[in-house]
C-alpha positions as MATLAB code, in Angstrom:
seq = 'MSEYIKVPTMAEMMASGEVPEVLFWVGCSGSFDDRAKKITKAIVKILHRAGVKYAVLGAEESCTGDPAKRAGNEFLFQMQAMQNIMVLNGYGVKRIVTGCPHCFNIMKNEYPELGGNYEVLHHTQFINELIKDGKLQITDGKSFKGKRITFHDPCYLGRANDVYEAPREALQTLDAELVEMRRCKSKGLCCGAGGAQMFKEAEPGNKEVNVERTEDALETKANVIATGCPFCNTMMTDGVKNFEKEGSVEVKDIAELIAEAGDLL';
ca = [
     -16.321   88.142    8.205;
     -13.592   88.139   10.823;
     -14.076   89.588   14.282;
     -12.453   89.227   17.662;
     -14.750   87.627   20.218;
     -13.877   87.590   23.901;
     -15.105   84.277   25.300;
     -15.812   84.617   29.050;
     -14.943   81.883   31.543;
     -17.302   80.804   34.327;
     -14.804   82.159   36.869;
     -14.842   85.609   35.212;
     -18.639   85.662   35.005;
     -19.153   84.619   38.607;
     -16.591   87.187   39.756;
     -18.657   89.923   38.093;
     -21.888   88.564   39.596;
     -23.278   87.307   36.277;
     -24.867   83.950   35.483;
     -24.637   82.567   31.927;
     -27.628   81.098   30.130;
     -25.529   78.108   29.028;
     -22.122   76.616   29.652;
     -20.382   75.736   26.385;
     -18.503   72.488   26.990;
     -15.751   72.577   24.357;
     -14.371   69.040   24.767;
     -10.862   67.663   24.190;
     -11.012   67.612   20.365;
     -12.500   71.083   20.199;
      -9.729   72.375   22.459;
      -6.653   70.636   21.099;
      -7.261   69.249   17.593;
      -6.457   71.869   14.948;
      -9.306   70.821   12.652;
     -11.853   70.656   15.489;
     -10.816   74.105   16.752;
     -12.474   75.514   13.605;
     -15.743   73.855   14.677;
     -15.365   75.379   18.161;
     -14.883   78.829   16.623;
     -17.987   78.355   14.454;
     -20.078   77.430   17.521;
     -18.753   80.474   19.428;
     -19.607   82.787   16.511;
     -23.133   81.356   16.395;
     -23.617   81.827   20.167;
     -22.254   85.375   19.894;
     -24.434   86.322   16.901;
     -27.568   84.868   18.528;
     -26.975   86.954   21.653;
     -26.649   83.918   23.919;
     -25.142   84.644   27.317;
     -22.608   81.841   27.610;
     -19.326   80.933   29.243;
     -16.669   78.203   29.090;
     -14.718   76.597   31.905;
     -11.385   77.286   30.216;
      -8.485   75.681   32.091;
     -10.983   74.217   34.592;
     -12.489   71.964   31.896;
     -11.144   68.416   31.904;
     -11.909   65.308   29.810;
     -15.394   63.947   30.566;
     -13.932   60.465   30.991;
     -15.739   59.014   27.981;
     -12.659   57.478   26.288;
     -11.545   55.923   29.582;
     -14.979   54.403   30.213;
     -15.368   53.053   26.682;
     -11.879   51.555   26.862;
     -12.858   49.746   30.073;
     -11.183   51.894   32.735;
     -14.183   52.602   34.971;
     -11.991   53.806   37.849;
     -10.336   56.516   35.743;
     -13.725   57.535   34.313;
     -15.199   58.018   37.779;
     -12.186   60.079   38.873;
     -12.472   62.346   35.818;
     -16.259   62.612   36.067;
     -16.246   63.437   39.798;
     -13.683   66.180   39.250;
     -15.847   67.769   36.534;
     -19.058   67.400   38.561;
     -17.412   69.113   41.517;
     -16.466   72.082   39.309;
     -19.865   72.247   37.542;
     -21.856   71.995   40.769;
     -19.581   74.570   42.384;
     -20.643   77.044   39.695;
     -24.292   75.990   39.881;
     -24.361   75.034   36.180;
     -27.839   74.100   34.941;
     -27.624   73.981   31.124;
     -24.724   72.650   29.053;
     -24.161   72.789   25.286;
     -21.512   70.372   24.007;
     -19.457   70.425   20.825;
     -19.195   66.624   20.827;
     -21.760   63.776   20.996;
     -19.480   61.745   23.270;
     -19.422   64.545   25.867;
     -23.171   65.031   25.335;
     -24.023   61.371   25.884;
     -21.913   60.756   28.957;
     -22.889   63.995   30.733;
     -26.567   63.500   29.917;
     -26.838   59.805   30.757;
     -23.982   58.813   33.050;
     -23.156   61.886   35.138;
     -26.530   61.918   36.999;
     -25.735   58.739   38.985;
     -22.540   60.458   40.176;
     -24.387   63.600   41.277;
     -24.158   65.628   38.067;
     -27.686   66.596   37.006;
     -27.828   69.046   34.107;
     -29.850   69.781   31.001;
     -27.385   68.739   28.298;
     -27.800   69.694   24.636;
     -25.711   68.757   21.622;
     -24.710   71.821   19.615;
     -26.900   70.812   16.655;
     -29.935   70.740   18.983;
     -29.094   74.167   20.394;
     -28.410   75.683   16.960;
     -31.733   74.337   15.704;
     -33.434   75.806   18.798;
     -31.872   79.219   18.096;
     -33.066   79.129   14.463;
     -36.611   78.097   15.463;
     -36.778   80.842   18.104;
     -35.735   83.433   15.512;
     -32.535   84.275   17.403;
     -30.296   83.111   14.569;
     -30.910   84.294   11.019;
     -29.554   82.474    7.986;
     -28.661   85.435    5.800;
     -27.050   83.593    2.925;
     -28.313   80.031    2.590;
     -27.933   80.629   -1.142;
     -24.180   79.988   -0.930;
     -25.235   76.324   -0.867;
     -27.662   76.644   -3.776;
     -27.464   73.655   -6.094;
     -25.350   71.653   -3.643;
     -26.158   68.221   -2.268;
     -25.526   67.652    1.443;
     -25.621   64.286    3.227;
     -25.574   64.022    7.013;
     -23.610   61.305    8.808;
     -25.346   60.423   12.093;
     -22.880   60.268   15.014;
     -23.534   57.048   16.992;
     -23.791   58.766   20.382;
     -26.185   61.388   19.040;
     -28.385   59.159   16.896;
     -28.696   55.573   18.009;
     -27.684   56.237   21.621;
     -29.998   59.236   22.163;
     -32.529   59.216   19.287;
     -31.504   62.693   18.102;
     -32.098   62.532   14.356;
     -34.318   65.471   13.432;
     -32.554   68.484   15.010;
     -29.417   68.267   12.829;
     -31.494   67.708    9.704;
     -33.870   70.576   10.513;
     -30.869   72.885   10.901;
     -29.470   71.733    7.542;
     -32.818   72.270    5.850;
     -32.481   76.015    6.471;
     -29.696   75.996    3.873;
     -30.615   76.420    0.223;
     -29.354   72.911   -0.604;
     -30.671   69.430   -1.304;
     -30.435   67.126    1.711;
     -29.807   63.558    0.534;
     -29.800   60.522    2.817;
     -27.316   57.678    2.756;
     -28.641   54.160    2.300;
     -27.677   53.482    5.934;
     -28.923   56.437    7.962;
     -30.691   57.368   11.197;
     -31.288   54.225   13.331;
     -29.612   52.103   10.652;
     -26.601   54.406   10.350;
     -23.079   52.990   10.243;
     -20.363   54.054   12.700;
     -17.460   56.111   11.306;
     -15.067   53.776   13.122;
     -13.882   56.156   15.867;
     -16.391   55.546   18.680;
     -15.789   53.475   21.802;
     -12.231   54.873   22.145;
     -11.303   53.291   18.775;
     -10.071   56.756   17.737;
      -7.011   56.255   19.924;
      -5.849   52.806   18.835;
      -4.644   51.086   15.717;
      -7.214   49.308   13.571;
      -7.636   45.579   14.063;
      -7.013   43.096   11.203;
      -9.713   43.104    8.540;
     -10.253   43.648    4.843;
     -11.461   47.266    5.033;
     -11.336   50.240    7.402;
     -14.754   51.198    8.840;
     -14.346   54.847    7.815;
     -13.642   53.784    4.215;
     -16.842   51.710    4.202;
     -18.812   54.650    5.619;
     -17.297   57.115    3.154;
     -18.451   54.822    0.336;
     -22.011   55.241    1.673;
     -21.603   59.020    1.553;
     -20.024   59.150   -1.908;
     -22.820   56.940   -3.236;
     -25.242   59.857   -2.646;
     -23.203   62.099   -5.015;
     -23.139   64.727   -2.243;
     -20.883   67.791   -2.497;
     -20.771   68.116    1.284;
     -20.660   65.471    4.018;
     -22.106   67.134    7.120;
     -20.975   65.900   10.530;
     -21.898   66.654   14.123;
     -18.857   65.146   15.836;
     -15.132   66.002   15.690;
     -14.196   62.291   15.576;
     -16.625   61.619   12.714;
     -15.209   64.667   10.953;
     -11.679   63.257   11.126;
     -12.729   59.780    9.989;
     -14.862   61.001    7.080;
     -12.137   63.448    5.997;
      -9.617   60.592    5.960;
     -12.120   58.502    3.998;
     -12.555   61.225    1.375;
      -8.745   61.492    1.082;
      -8.575   57.710    0.642;
     -10.746   58.060   -2.472;
      -8.848   61.209   -3.565;
     -12.075   63.218   -3.635;
     -10.880   66.230   -1.613;
     -11.349   68.488   -4.629;
     -15.032   67.665   -5.056;
     -16.332   66.626   -1.595;
     -16.077   68.741    1.565;
     -16.465   67.441    5.106;
     -17.861   70.094    7.456;
     -19.581   70.230   10.815;
     -23.154   71.527   10.855;
     -21.983   74.475   12.970;
     -19.533   75.473   10.225;
     -22.220   75.215    7.526;
     -24.702   77.309    9.529;
     -22.029   79.884   10.420;
     -21.053   80.132    6.755;
     -24.676   80.568    5.687;
     -25.158   83.181    8.420;
     -22.122   85.088    7.096;
     -20.256   84.584   10.365;
     -17.034   83.047    9.040;
];
């Protein structure tokens, strides 16, 4: 199903005297990476279908500063964070839904000490909330009937914030078998992109981290590797290509799977 959705900006909403229920924080990957843009569109379609009153910052959104901080540039992080906090506080933002665990973690845990106090939710948490509240109906979970899905825990969602159940509960609404990797939840293995590693060349070693993690996923005999992070999505996709399994194993964000099951794509 294809439809045109007008996504309002905070500036447009405020100008018309409206206040959104949530601010959707798109993130750098979701804005600029061609693959991650598809995840952004899936999240927008879910918000639209569920009747959520939301807005984005648009051109006023800047990087949260997570890569700078993880790479050791605290000064740059604080500059980027303060700029965002000034914009968010100027609009009186209370609730934020992020498309990325890195944005989620830093805004939830590290913005408060700089004056940015918000309720921050990862998109898998919000999607699960919408399903539980009956605002989002899964009309065609049967498109996944007979399929095996394994979920790769993003580090900044799982081990950093103890969010393990929300993504799995959302996946369980699909008519599929959810299979766990040997290393999952608190014992999950990083995809290899966190801590700003996404933006640098790999260091010497005998195996890439994403290849090791993809082996964990393929071991489950899953048809779909579900992700909740654009970086994880890239790393797992590259891992699947490394094993030449693109024809039999898909890598998709939970938002894409739920949107597909809800007949939104």
